[in-house]
N, C-alpha and C positions, 0 to 999 in steps of 0.2 A: 893493594888493598882497594876495595870499591866503597866509595862514599856517595851519597845522594842528598838532594834537596829538592823540595817541592818548587815546581815553576811558578805557581801562584795564579795559573791560568783558571778560568772559569767557564762552564758549559755556556754554550751559545755566544760567549763574549771573546774567547781566547784570552790574549794577553799574556802576563806573566813574563819572566825572565828568560830570555833566549839562551840556549846552550852556550854559545861564544861569549856572551856577556857574563854568565856565571863563571866561565872558565878564567876569563880575565880577572875577575873579582877574587877567585880562589888562588890564582897564582900570584896576585898582588899581596896577598896575605902571606906568602912564603911557601905555598905548597907546589910540589913538583908533580904535575899532571902528565901522564903517560898515555891515556886514552879517555875518549868521551863518548857517551851515547845518550839517547832520550829513553825514556821508559814510562811504566805504568805501575802504580803501587800494588796491583792486584786485588784491591778492595772493591767492593760494590758501593756505588752511590746512587741514590734516587735521582731520576732524571727530571731536572728543572733548571731553566735559565738562571745564571748566577751562581749555582751550586759548584761545589768542588768536582774537579774532573780526574784526580788521581794522576796527573802528569808529573814526572819527576825528571831531573837531569842526574845522570850518573857519571861519576869520575874515577878512573882508576889512578891513584896516586902512590907514591913512594912510601914505604912504612914510616920513614921518618918524617913525613909530611902530616902524620895523622893529627898532631896537636894543632897545627895550624888550621887544618880543616874543621876539627871540632869547635874550635875558637869562633869560626865563622857560622856556625850553626848547621853544619854537615852532620850527617848521621851515618853509622856503617850500614852498609846495603844488607849484611847479614840480620840485621834487626828487622828487616822487612821481607820475610821469607817468601811471600807470593809475588813479589816484584818481578817484572819481566823487562828485558831490554827491548826496545822497539826502534824501528827507523825513525830518523827525524825527518820530517817533511819539511822542505823548504820550497816556497813558491818560486817560480821562475822569475828571473829578473826582468824588469821592465825594459823594453827595448825602444820605447818611445812611439811605437806604433800601436794603433787602437784596433782591437778586434773585439767583436761581440760574440758571445755564446749563450746558448739557451740551456736552462737547467730544467729538467722534470722533476718535481717534488713528489715525494711519496704520497699516495692516496688521492692525489688531485688529477694526475695525468695531464697537468698544464704547467705553465710557468707561474703558479701561484706561490708567494713567498711563505704562506703561512703553513706549517707542517701539519696543524690541526684542522685544515679546511677538508672536510670529508664531502666529496660530491657524488 
């Protein structure tokens, strides 16, 4: 059975509860987790910093773990019909060496950190 819980991340801010941390919490509550994935709830959100981003953590659990998951605030994934599993992006681990990269931002053609700077 698949269950999910919102990560709690926000647009422009990230944050939220990582998949591995949420899995530890779920297992500590007595649930048996057989697989994990990240996902999106499939809903549309207005684009603004600090707004919800729809990211969810999805867990496949044994059927006898359902009560443990529900008691921790998880919901059946079937209740979110537009949800889709996505790949979980993990930033590469730091190796202790420093490298610099240049990013080109949309509409500016330069290394301007403001998305809304039209030039």
